[in-house]
C-alpha positions in Angstrom: 0.0 0.0 0.0 3.0 2.3 0.6 4.2 2.0 -3.0 0.7 2.5 -4.3 0.2 5.6 -2.2 3.5 7.1 -3.3 2.8 6.3 -6.9 -0.7 7.8 -6.7 0.7 11.0 -5.2 3.4 11.3 -7.9 0.8 10.6 -10.6 -1.5 13.3 -9.2 1.4 15.8 -9.2 2.2 14.9 -12.8 -1.4 15.2 -13.9 -1.5 18.7 -12.3 1.7 19.9 -13.8 0.9 18.5 -17.3 -2.6 19.9 -17.1 -1.3 23.3 -16.1 1.3 23.3 -18.9 -1.3 22.1 -21.5 -3.7 24.9 -20.5 -1.0 27.5 -21.2 -0.7 28.3 -17.6 -4.0 30.1 -17.8 -5.2 29.3 -14.3 -4.1 27.6 -11.1 -7.1 25.3 -11.0 -5.3 22.9 -13.3 -2.8 22.4 -10.4 -5.5 21.1 -8.1 -4.4 17.4 -8.6 -0.9 18.4 -7.7 -2.2 20.1 -4.5 -3.6 16.7 -3.6 -0.6 14.7 -4.9 2.0 16.3 -2.6 0.3 15.5 0.7 -0.6 12.0 -0.8 3.1 11.4 -1.4 3.9 12.6 2.1 1.3 10.2 3.4 2.9 7.4 1.4 6.3 8.3 2.9 4.7 8.2 6.4 3.3 4.7 5.7 6.9 3.5 5.1 7.7 4.3 8.7 6.3 1.8 11.2 5.7 4.4 13.8 3.4 6.5 11.5 2.0 3.8 9.2 -1.6 4.1 10.3 -1.5 7.9 10.4 -0.2 7.9 6.8 -2.9 5.4 5.7 -5.7 7.3 7.3 -4.4 10.6 5.8 -4.2 9.1 2.4 -7.7 7.6 2.6 -9.1 11.0 3.7 -7.4 12.8 0.9 -8.7 10.2 -1.6 -12.2 10.6 -0.3 -12.0 14.4 -0.6 -10.7 14.0 -4.1 -13.5 11.6 -5.0 -16.1 14.0 -3.8 -14.5 17.0 -5.4 -14.3 15.3 -8.8 -18.0 14.5 -8.8 -18.6 17.9 -10.4 -16.7 16.9 -13.5 -18.6 13.6 -13.7 -21.9 15.5 -13.5 -20.7 17.9 -16.2 -19.8 14.9 -18.5 -23.2 13.4 -18.0 -24.7 16.8 -18.9 -22.9 16.8 -22.2 -19.8 18.8 -21.4 -16.7 17.0 -22.9 -14.0 19.6 -22.0 -10.5 18.5 -21.0 -11.2 19.6 -17.4 -14.2 17.3 -17.1 -12.3 14.4 -18.6 -9.5 14.9 -16.1 -12.0 15.1 -13.3 -13.5 11.8 -14.5 -10.1 10.2 -14.5 -9.4 11.5 -11.0 -12.8 10.2 -9.8 -12.1 6.7 -11.2 -8.5 6.7 -9.8 -9.5 7.8 -6.4 -12.3 5.3 -6.2 -9.8 2.6 -7.2 -7.4 3.8 -4.5 -10.2 3.7 -1.9 -11.1 0.1 -2.9 -7.5 -0.9 -2.6 -7.2 0.7 0.8 -10.4 -1.0 2.0 -9.0 -4.3 0.9 -5.8 -3.6 2.8 -7.8 -2.8 5.9 -10.0 -5.9 5.6 -7.0 -8.2 5.1 -5.2 -6.6 8.0 -8.1 -6.9 10.3 -8.3 -10.7 9.5 -4.6 -11.0 10.3 -3.5 -12.0 6.8 -2.5 -8.7 5.4 0.4 -6.3 5.9 -1.7 -3.7 7.8 -0.7 -5.2 11.1 1.5 -3.0 13.3 5.2 -3.5 12.7 4.9 -5.0 9.3 6.1 -2.4 6.8 
């Protein structure tokens, strides 16, 4: 889960920076994925340390949940017929954050059954 969280954070930063550059640096809203990516990567780094593993995991899940809710606006716009680049990026963020939340939920369930790596001290 640590590598997934770090990778997700880096991917969010890349989406934000590439979106910002592709928009001609017209507005900072294209950087919103990067604003989520940096703390997500920090949460992944925290997960690599046994003493802060659960704090990192809970932080990453909270960020992914906020990202999911925030990207719903783009999904609604796509369903309404808007096919702008911003709406497509928000759809991809919605799908990616849902996938992350599912993976985190599986990690939590396997850890609570004693078979996963979510147990304390297993990094």
